[in-house]
DRENDO-1510 file (C-alpha; in Angstrom, 1 decimal, always signed):
<recs>
REC; n; res; u; v; w
REC; 1; MET; +28.7; -96.6; -33.6 .
REC; 2; ARG; +27.1; -95.3; -30.4 .
REC; 3; LEU; +26.4; -91.9; -28.9 .
REC; 4; VAL; +28.4; -91.5; -25.6 .
REC; 5; PRO; +28.1; -88.5; -23.2 .
REC; 6; ILE; +31.3; -86.5; -23.2 .
REC; 7; GLN; +32.2; -87.4; -19.6 .
REC; 8; TYR; +32.3; -91.1; -20.5 .
REC; 9; VAL; +34.4; -90.7; -23.7 .
REC; 10; LYS; +37.9; -92.1; -23.3 .
REC; 11; ALA; +41.1; -91.2; -25.1 .
REC; 12; GLY; +42.0; -93.9; -27.7 .
REC; 13; SER; +38.4; -94.2; -28.9 .
REC; 14; PHE; +37.7; -93.6; -32.6 .
REC; 15; LEU; +35.3; -90.8; -33.7 .
REC; 16; ALA; +32.3; -92.3; -35.6 .
REC; 17; LYS; +30.7; -89.1; -37.0 .
REC; 18; THR; +32.3; -85.9; -38.1 .
REC; 19; ILE; +31.8; -83.0; -35.6 .
REC; 20; TYR; +31.0; -79.5; -37.1 .
REC; 21; ASP; +30.8; -76.2; -35.4 .
REC; 22; ASP; +27.6; -74.0; -35.7 .
REC; 23; LYS; +28.9; -72.5; -39.0 .
REC; 24; GLY; +29.2; -75.9; -40.6 .
REC; 25; THR; +33.0; -76.0; -40.4 .
REC; 26; ILE; +34.6; -79.4; -39.7 .
REC; 27; LEU; +36.2; -79.6; -36.3 .
REC; 28; LEU; +37.0; -83.3; -36.0 .
REC; 29; ARG; +36.7; -85.7; -38.9 .
REC; 30; GLU; +35.1; -89.2; -38.7 .
REC; 31; GLY; +37.7; -91.9; -38.0 .
REC; 32; VAL; +40.2; -89.8; -36.0 .
REC; 33; GLN; +41.5; -91.4; -32.8 .
REC; 34; LEU; +40.5; -89.2; -29.9 .
REC; 35; THR; +43.1; -87.7; -27.5 .
REC; 36; GLU; +42.6; -86.0; -24.2 .
REC; 37; SER; +43.2; -82.7; -26.0 .
REC; 38; TYR; +40.5; -83.4; -28.6 .
REC; 39; ILE; +38.0; -84.3; -25.9 .
REC; 40; ARG; +38.8; -81.1; -24.0 .
REC; 41; ARG; +38.2; -79.1; -27.1 .
REC; 42; VAL; +34.8; -80.6; -27.7 .
REC; 43; LYS; +33.9; -80.0; -24.1 .
REC; 44; LEU; +34.9; -76.3; -24.5 .
REC; 45; LEU; +32.5; -76.0; -27.4 .
REC; 46; GLY; +29.6; -77.0; -25.0 .
REC; 47; MET; +28.9; -80.3; -26.7 .
REC; 48; PHE; +27.4; -83.0; -24.6 .
REC; 49; ALA; +28.2; -86.1; -26.5 .
REC; 50; MET; +30.2; -87.8; -29.3 .
REC; 51; TYR; +29.6; -90.8; -31.6 .
REC; 52; ILE; +32.3; -93.4; -31.2 .
REC; 53; ASN; +33.1; -96.7; -32.8 .
REC; 54; ASP; +33.9; -99.7; -30.6 .
REC; 55; GLU; +33.5; -103.5; -30.5 .
REC; 56; TYR; +30.1; -103.3; -28.9 .
REC; 57; SER; +28.1; -101.6; -31.6 .
REC; 58; GLU; +28.9; -102.8; -35.0 .
REC; 59; LYS; +25.7; -101.4; -36.6 .
REC; 60; GLY; +25.8; -97.8; -37.4 .
REC; 61; VAL; +23.1; -95.3; -36.2 .
REC; 62; GLU; +22.1; -93.6; -39.4 .
REC; 63; ASP; +20.8; -90.1; -39.3 .
REC; 64; ILE; +17.4; -89.9; -41.1 .
REC; 65; ILE; +18.6; -86.9; -43.2 .
REC; 66; LYS; +21.9; -86.3; -44.8 .
REC; 67; PRO; +24.5; -84.6; -42.5 .
REC; 68; GLU; +25.1; -81.9; -45.0 .
REC; 69; LEU; +21.4; -81.1; -45.2 .
REC; 70; ARG; +21.1; -81.0; -41.4 .
REC; 71; GLN; +24.1; -78.6; -41.2 .
REC; 72; LYS; +22.6; -76.4; -44.0 .
REC; 73; ALA; +19.3; -76.3; -42.2 .
REC; 74; VAL; +20.9; -75.4; -38.8 .
REC; 75; LYS; +23.0; -72.7; -40.4 .
REC; 76; THR; +20.1; -71.1; -42.2 .
REC; 77; ILE; +17.9; -71.1; -39.1 .
REC; 78; LYS; +20.6; -69.5; -37.1 .
REC; 79; GLU; +21.1; -66.8; -39.7 .
REC; 80; THR; +17.4; -66.2; -39.8 .
REC; 81; PHE; +17.3; -65.7; -36.1 .
REC; 82; TYR; +20.0; -63.2; -36.3 .
REC; 83; SER; +18.2; -61.4; -39.2 .
REC; 84; PHE; +15.1; -61.3; -36.9 .
REC; 85; GLU; +17.1; -59.6; -34.2 .
REC; 86; LYS; +18.7; -57.1; -36.6 .
REC; 87; PHE; +15.3; -56.4; -38.2 .
REC; 88; ASN; +13.7; -55.5; -34.9 .
REC; 89; LEU; +16.7; -53.4; -33.8 .
REC; 90; ASN; +16.9; -51.3; -37.0 .
REC; 91; VAL; +13.5; -51.2; -38.6 .
REC; 92; GLY; +12.1; -47.6; -38.9 .
REC; 93; LYS; +15.5; -45.9; -38.9 .
REC; 94; SER; +15.4; -45.2; -42.7 .
REC; 95; SER; +13.2; -46.2; -45.7 .
REC; 96; VAL; +16.3; -47.5; -47.5 .
REC; 97; GLN; +17.4; -49.6; -44.6 .
REC; 98; ASP; +13.8; -50.9; -44.1 .
REC; 99; LYS; +13.6; -52.1; -47.7 .
REC; 100; LYS; +17.0; -53.8; -47.3 .
REC; 101; LEU; +15.9; -55.5; -44.1 .
REC; 102; ILE; +12.6; -56.6; -45.6 .
REC; 103; LEU; +14.4; -58.1; -48.6 .
REC; 104; GLU; +16.8; -59.9; -46.4 .
REC; 105; LYS; +14.0; -61.3; -44.3 .
REC; 106; GLN; +12.2; -62.6; -47.4 .
REC; 107; ASN; +15.4; -64.2; -48.7 .
REC; 108; TYR; +15.9; -66.1; -45.5 .
REC; 109; PHE; +12.4; -67.4; -45.3 .
REC; 110; LYS; +12.6; -68.4; -49.0 .
REC; 111; SER; +15.8; -70.4; -48.1 .
REC; 112; ILE; +14.1; -72.1; -45.1 .
REC; 113; ARG; +11.1; -73.0; -47.3 .
REC; 114; GLU; +13.4; -74.6; -49.8 .
REC; 115; ILE; +15.2; -76.5; -47.1 .
REC; 116; GLY; +11.8; -77.7; -45.8 .
REC; 117; VAL; +10.8; -79.1; -49.2 .
REC; 118; GLU; +14.2; -80.8; -49.4 .
REC; 119; ILE; +13.9; -82.4; -46.0 .
REC; 120; THR; +10.3; -83.5; -46.8 .
REC; 121; GLU; +11.2; -85.1; -50.1 .
REC; 122; GLU; +14.2; -86.9; -48.4 .
REC; 123; LEU; +11.9; -88.4; -45.8 .
REC; 124; LEU; +9.2; -89.4; -48.4 .
REC; 125; ALA; +11.8; -91.2; -50.3 .
REC; 126; ARG; +12.7; -93.5; -47.4 .
REC; 127; LYS; +11.2; -97.0; -47.3 .
REC; 128; SER; +10.5; -96.8; -43.6 .
REC; 129; VAL; +9.4; -93.9; -41.4 .
REC; 130; LEU; +10.6; -95.6; -38.3 .
REC; 131; ILE; +13.3; -93.3; -37.0 .
REC; 132; ASN; +15.7; -92.5; -34.2 .
REC; 133; ILE; +16.4; -88.8; -33.4 .
REC; 134; VAL; +19.8; -88.6; -31.6 .
REC; 135; ASP; +21.7; -85.5; -32.4 .
REC; 136; ILE; +24.9; -83.9; -31.1 .
REC; 137; LYS; +23.8; -80.6; -29.6 .
REC; 138; SER; +25.9; -77.8; -28.2 .
REC; 139; ILE; +24.7; -75.2; -25.7 .
REC; 140; ASP; +25.1; -72.3; -28.1 .
REC; 141; SER; +23.3; -74.0; -31.1 .
REC; 142; TYR; +20.6; -75.9; -29.1 .
REC; 143; THR; +17.7; -73.8; -30.4 .
REC; 144; TYR; +18.7; -74.2; -34.1 .
REC; 145; GLN; +19.4; -78.0; -33.8 .
REC; 146; HIS; +16.2; -78.4; -31.8 .
REC; 147; SER; +14.3; -76.7; -34.6 .
REC; 148; VAL; +15.6; -79.2; -37.2 .
REC; 149; ASN; +14.9; -82.2; -35.0 .
REC; 150; VAL; +11.4; -81.0; -34.3 .
REC; 151; ALA; +10.8; -80.6; -38.1 .
REC; 152; VAL; +12.0; -84.2; -38.8 .
REC; 153; LEU; +10.0; -85.7; -35.9 .
REC; 154; SER; +6.9; -83.7; -37.0 .
REC; 155; LEU; +7.3; -84.9; -40.6 .
REC; 156; VAL; +7.6; -88.5; -39.6 .
REC; 157; MET; +4.4; -88.2; -37.7 .
REC; 158; GLY; +2.8; -86.4; -40.6 .
REC; 159; ILE; +3.8; -89.2; -43.0 .
REC; 160; GLN; +2.5; -91.8; -40.5 .
REC; 161; LEU; -0.8; -89.9; -40.6 .
REC; 162; GLN; -0.8; -89.9; -44.4 .
REC; 163; LEU; -0.9; -86.1; -44.8 .
REC; 164; ASP; -0.6; -84.9; -48.4 .
REC; 165; ARG; +2.5; -83.2; -49.7 .
REC; 166; LYS; +1.2; -79.7; -49.3 .
REC; 167; LYS; +0.4; -80.3; -45.7 .
REC; 168; LEU; +3.8; -81.9; -45.1 .
REC; 169; TYR; +5.6; -78.8; -46.6 .
REC; 170; GLU; +3.6; -76.5; -44.4 .
REC; 171; LEU; +4.2; -78.7; -41.4 .
REC; 172; CYS; +8.0; -78.9; -42.0 .
REC; 173; LEU; +8.3; -75.1; -42.5 .
REC; 174; GLY; +6.2; -74.3; -39.4 .
REC; 175; ALA; +8.3; -76.7; -37.3 .
REC; 176; LEU; +11.6; -75.2; -38.6 .
REC; 177; ILE; +10.5; -71.7; -37.5 .
REC; 178; HIS; +8.3; -72.6; -34.6 .
REC; 179; ASP; +10.7; -71.0; -32.1 .
REC; 180; ILE; +11.6; -67.9; -34.2 .
REC; 181; GLY; +10.2; -65.7; -31.5 .
REC; 182; LYS; +13.0; -66.7; -29.1 .
REC; 183; ALA; +15.3; -64.5; -31.1 .
REC; 184; LEU; +13.8; -61.6; -29.1 .
REC; 185; ILE; +14.1; -63.3; -25.7 .
REC; 186; PRO; +17.3; -62.3; -23.7 .
REC; 187; GLU; +20.0; -64.9; -24.0 .
REC; 188; ASP; +20.7; -64.8; -20.2 .
REC; 189; ILE; +17.1; -66.1; -19.7 .
REC; 190; LEU; +17.2; -68.7; -22.5 .
REC; 191; LYS; +20.5; -70.1; -21.3 .
REC; 192; LYS; +20.0; -69.7; -17.6 .
REC; 193; ASN; +21.6; -72.4; -15.6 .
REC; 194; GLY; +18.7; -73.0; -13.2 .
REC; 195; LYS; +15.0; -72.6; -12.7 .
REC; 196; LEU; +13.4; -69.5; -14.2 .
REC; 197; THR; +11.6; -67.0; -12.0 .
REC; 198; GLU; +7.9; -66.4; -12.6 .
REC; 199; GLU; +8.7; -63.2; -14.5 .
REC; 200; GLU; +11.4; -64.9; -16.6 .
REC; 201; SER; +8.9; -67.7; -17.5 .
REC; 202; LYS; +6.4; -65.0; -18.6 .
REC; 203; ILE; +9.0; -63.5; -20.9 .
REC; 204; VAL; +9.9; -66.8; -22.4 .
REC; 205; LYS; +6.2; -67.5; -23.1 .
REC; 206; GLU; +6.1; -64.3; -25.2 .
REC; 207; HIS; +8.1; -66.0; -27.9 .
REC; 208; THR; +5.0; -67.6; -29.5 .
REC; 209; VAL; +3.2; -64.2; -30.1 .
REC; 210; LYS; +6.4; -62.4; -31.0 .
REC; 211; GLY; +7.2; -65.1; -33.6 .
REC; 212; TYR; +3.8; -65.1; -35.1 .
REC; 213; ASP; +3.7; -61.3; -35.4 .
REC; 214; PHE; +7.1; -61.3; -37.1 .
REC; 215; LEU; +5.9; -63.8; -39.6 .
REC; 216; LYS; +2.9; -61.8; -40.7 .
REC; 217; GLY; +3.2; -60.6; -44.2 .
REC; 218; SER; +6.0; -63.0; -45.1 .
REC; 219; VAL; +4.9; -64.3; -48.6 .
REC; 220; ASP; +7.1; -67.4; -48.3 .
REC; 221; VAL; +5.4; -68.5; -45.0 .
REC; 222; PRO; +1.9; -70.0; -45.4 .
REC; 223; ALA; -0.7; -69.0; -42.9 .
REC; 224; THR; -0.8; -72.5; -41.4 .
REC; 225; SER; +3.0; -72.5; -40.8 .
REC; 226; ARG; +2.6; -69.1; -39.0 .
REC; 227; VAL; -0.1; -70.5; -36.8 .
REC; 228; ILE; +2.3; -73.3; -35.7 .
REC; 229; ALA; +4.6; -70.7; -34.3 .
REC; 230; LEU; +1.7; -69.3; -32.3 .
REC; 231; GLN; +0.0; -72.4; -31.1 .
REC; 232; HIS; +2.7; -75.1; -30.5 .
REC; 233; HIS; +2.5; -74.6; -26.7 .
REC; 234; GLU; -1.3; -74.9; -26.5 .
REC; 235; ARG; -2.6; -78.1; -24.8 .
REC; 236; GLU; -5.6; -80.4; -25.3 .
REC; 237; ASP; -6.9; -79.6; -21.8 .
REC; 238; GLY; -6.7; -75.8; -22.4 .
REC; 239; LYS; -3.9; -75.2; -19.9 .
REC; 240; GLY; -1.3; -74.1; -22.5 .
REC; 241; TYR; -0.4; -70.7; -23.9 .
REC; 242; PRO; -0.7; -68.0; -25.3 .
REC; 243; GLU; -4.5; -68.2; -25.7 .
REC; 244; GLY; -5.5; -71.2; -23.6 .
REC; 245; ARG; -7.0; -73.0; -26.6 .
REC; 246; LYS; -8.1; -76.6; -26.2 .
REC; 247; GLY; -9.1; -79.6; -28.4 .
REC; 248; ASN; -10.4; -78.6; -31.8 .
REC; 249; GLU; -9.6; -75.0; -31.2 .
REC; 250; ILE; -5.9; -75.8; -31.8 .
REC; 251; ASN; -4.5; -76.1; -35.4 .
REC; 252; ASP; -3.9; -79.8; -36.3 .
REC; 253; LEU; -0.4; -79.2; -37.5 .
REC; 254; ALA; +0.5; -77.2; -34.4 .
REC; 255; LYS; -0.6; -80.3; -32.3 .
REC; 256; ILE; +1.9; -82.4; -34.2 .
REC; 257; VAL; +4.7; -79.9; -33.6 .
REC; 258; ALA; +3.7; -79.8; -29.9 .
REC; 259; VAL; +4.5; -83.5; -29.5 .
REC; 260; ALA; +7.8; -83.3; -31.4 .
REC; 261; ASP; +8.8; -80.2; -29.5 .
REC; 262; VAL; +8.4; -81.8; -26.1 .
REC; 263; TYR; +10.0; -85.1; -27.0 .
REC; 264; ASP; +13.2; -83.5; -28.4 .
REC; 265; ALA; +13.4; -81.1; -25.4 .
REC; 266; LEU; +13.1; -83.9; -22.9 .
REC; 267; THR; +15.8; -86.0; -24.6 .
REC; 268; SER; +18.3; -83.1; -24.9 .
REC; 269; GLU; +21.0; -82.3; -22.3 .
REC; 270; ARG; +20.6; -78.8; -20.9 .
REC; 271; PRO; +22.9; -76.8; -18.6 .
REC; 272; TYR; +20.3; -77.0; -15.8 .
REC; 273; ARG; +19.2; -80.7; -16.2 .
REC; 274; GLU; +20.2; -84.1; -17.6 .
REC; 275; ALA; +18.4; -85.5; -20.7 .
REC; 276; MET; +15.6; -87.9; -20.0 .
REC; 277; SER; +16.1; -91.4; -21.4 .
REC; 278; PRO; +14.3; -91.9; -24.7 .
REC; 279; ASN; +12.0; -94.6; -23.3 .
REC; 280; ASP; +11.0; -92.3; -20.3 .
REC; 281; ALA; +10.3; -89.5; -22.8 .
REC; 282; VAL; +8.1; -91.7; -24.9 .
REC; 283; GLU; +6.3; -92.9; -21.8 .
REC; 284; TYR; +5.8; -89.3; -20.8 .
REC; 285; ILE; +4.3; -88.4; -24.2 .
REC; 286; MET; +2.0; -91.5; -24.1 .
REC; 287; ALA; +0.9; -90.8; -20.5 .
REC; 288; ASN; -0.2; -87.3; -21.5 .
REC; 289; GLY; -2.4; -88.2; -24.4 .
REC; 290; GLN; -5.7; -86.3; -24.2 .
REC; 291; ILE; -4.2; -84.1; -21.4 .
REC; 292; GLN; -1.4; -82.2; -23.0 .
REC; 293; PHE; -1.4; -83.9; -26.5 .
REC; 294; ASN; -3.9; -85.2; -28.9 .
REC; 295; TYR; -4.4; -89.0; -28.3 .
REC; 296; ASP; -4.4; -90.0; -32.0 .
REC; 297; LEU; -1.1; -88.1; -32.5 .
REC; 298; VAL; +0.4; -89.8; -29.5 .
REC; 299; LYS; -0.4; -93.2; -31.1 .
REC; 300; ALA; +1.2; -92.1; -34.4 .
REC; 301; PHE; +4.2; -90.9; -32.5 .
REC; 302; SER; +4.6; -94.1; -30.6 .
REC; 303; LYS; +4.5; -96.1; -33.8 .
REC; 304; SER; +7.1; -93.9; -35.5 .
REC; 305; ILE; +9.9; -93.2; -33.0 .
REC; 306; VAL; +12.6; -95.7; -32.2 .
REC; 307; PRO; +14.1; -94.7; -28.8 .
REC; 308; TYR; +16.9; -97.3; -29.1 .
REC; 309; PRO; +17.9; -98.0; -32.7 .
REC; 310; GLU; +19.9; -101.1; -33.8 .
REC; 311; GLY; +23.5; -100.8; -32.4 .
REC; 312; THR; +22.5; -99.0; -29.2 .
REC; 313; VAL; +24.0; -100.4; -26.0 .
REC; 314; VAL; +21.4; -100.6; -23.3 .
REC; 315; ARG; +20.9; -101.6; -19.7 .
REC; 316; LEU; +18.1; -104.1; -18.9 .
REC; 317; SER; +16.0; -104.2; -15.7 .
REC; 318; ASN; +17.5; -107.5; -14.8 .
REC; 319; GLY; +21.0; -106.0; -14.7 .
REC; 320; GLU; +22.2; -107.3; -18.0 .
REC; 321; VAL; +23.9; -105.0; -20.6 .
REC; 322; ALA; +23.0; -105.7; -24.3 .
REC; 323; VAL; +23.2; -104.4; -27.8 .
REC; 324; VAL; +19.9; -103.8; -29.7 .
REC; 325; GLU; +19.9; -106.2; -32.7 .
REC; 326; GLU; +16.5; -105.7; -34.2 .
REC; 327; VAL; +13.6; -103.2; -33.8 .
REC; 328; TYR; +10.0; -104.1; -34.5 .
REC; 329; PRO; +7.4; -101.7; -35.8 .
REC; 330; ASN; +4.7; -101.1; -33.2 .
REC; 331; TYR; +6.9; -102.5; -30.5 .
REC; 332; THR; +9.8; -100.0; -30.6 .
REC; 333; LEU; +10.4; -100.2; -26.8 .
REC; 334; ARG; +10.7; -104.0; -26.9 .
REC; 335; PRO; +13.4; -104.9; -29.5 .
REC; 336; LYS; +15.5; -108.1; -29.8 .
REC; 337; VAL; +18.9; -107.6; -28.0 .
REC; 338; LYS; +22.2; -109.5; -27.7 .
REC; 339; ILE; +23.6; -109.8; -24.2 .
REC; 340; ILE; +27.2; -108.5; -23.7 .
REC; 341; GLY; +29.7; -110.3; -21.5 .
REC; 342; VAL; +28.5; -113.9; -22.0 .
REC; 343; LYS; +31.5; -116.2; -22.7 .
REC; 344; ASN; +31.6; -118.9; -25.4 .
REC; 345; GLU; +28.0; -118.3; -26.6 .
REC; 346; GLU; +25.7; -115.7; -28.0 .
REC; 347; VAL; +22.6; -115.0; -25.9 .
REC; 348; TYR; +19.7; -113.1; -27.3 .
REC; 349; ARG; +16.5; -111.8; -25.7 .
REC; 350; ASP; +13.3; -110.9; -27.6 .
REC; 351; LEU; +11.7; -108.4; -25.3 .
REC; 352; ARG; +8.4; -108.9; -27.0 .
REC; 353; ASN; +8.3; -112.3; -25.4 .
REC; 354; GLU; +10.0; -111.5; -22.1 .
REC; 355; LEU; +7.6; -109.0; -20.7 .
REC; 356; GLU; +9.1; -109.0; -17.2 .
REC; 357; ILE; +12.3; -107.4; -18.6 .
REC; 358; VAL; +12.4; -103.8; -19.9 .
REC; 359; ILE; +15.1; -101.4; -21.1 .
REC; 360; VAL; +16.1; -99.1; -18.3 .
REC; 361; GLY; +18.2; -96.8; -20.4 .
REC; 362; PRO; +21.4; -96.5; -22.5 .
REC; 363; GLN; +24.6; -97.9; -21.1 .
REC; 364; TYR; +27.7; -95.8; -21.6 .
REC; 365; VAL; +30.4; -97.6; -19.5 .
REC; 366; ILE; +31.0; -101.2; -20.3 .
REC; 367; GLU; +33.1; -103.2; -17.9 .
REC; 368; LYS; +35.4; -105.8; -19.5 .
REC; 369; GLU; +35.9; -109.0; -17.6 .
</recs>
C-alpha cells in the first residue's frame, strides 16, 4: 500500500484504504478497482491523494489510530467549529437561546475531551511510538484533519518525553482545539489560492486570541489546554505571535504543539503550494531548533517521526528507486531499502552504512522495463 497523489493514480489500480467524506460516510470502499469516473469523483471532492495497492509495496502503511476513531475526531472537531460560529453569531439575542448555545458548547467540548482521552490511551497501548503521519486530506476538511494529526504528533512527542497521563490528556485536548479560533476567520482568507496580503495575514493571526477567549469558562477545557490555543505560534526567539513570548515564557505543551503544527502543515498539499517532502520537513524542523522551536523538543521529534515508513516507494540521490524495508529508531531518515528494477537478484541498501546516498523524496511513477 502506498499513498499516491491524485494526478498519478491510474485507472485499474486497487484502492488500499476506504475513502470517507467529511461526515464520515463511505465514498469508496477498500479493495475497489479504480475507474476514471471514480478518480474524477475523488478529485471533485478536493482530495489530493489516494492509497493504492500494487506490486511495489507489499507492506501496509498502518495509521497510528483506528480509522473510525480518526473519523469520529474529525467529525466532532468540525461540528465544534460550526458551533463556535453559531455561538458568536447568536449569543445575546435571548436568554433562552444563550443557555441553549452554552449547553451545546459544553457538550461539544466534553465530546472532544473524551476523544482526546481515547486517542491518548490508544497511543499509550502501542509497543512503539515511532510513527508515520500520512493522511488523506481534502481542501474543505483540511483544518479538522490537521487538528487530529497535530494531536497525534504532539502525543507521540509527549510520550517520548515521558509526560504523565494528566499532561498527555491536556496536551491532546489542546492540540485538537488549537485552531478553534479559525472558525471566526473568513473562509475566503483561509482558503485563498495565493499569498495573503499583510492585512489578511493580520486577520489570520487573530485566531490564537479569539480561540483562547472562546475557551474561557469552558469547564471541560483545562487552563493548560486553553493556553495551547493562545501560544502555539510563539517562537523560542521571541518572533512569534500573539505576544512575542520567548524561551521559558512559553508554555511547555504549547511548544510541543508548535512543532507538530508546522510539520503537518509543511507536509500537506494546499491549494497555493505543493506539500514539502517528509525528509525536507524534518530537516526544516531540526534546522530551526533554538530559533523557532525548543531544541530538546526537536530532538524528541526527530526520534519519533518516520518520514518514510516500511512499504514506501522512494527515490534515492543516486537515481535508484527503492522500497523501504526496515526503519531504525534514531535513524529514521536512513532506513534499509530494496532496489526496484534489478533483474534476477534482490539488491538492498542500508543507508546507515552508505552515507553518500540519501532519500530525495517519495517516488509515485514507476517505469516498468
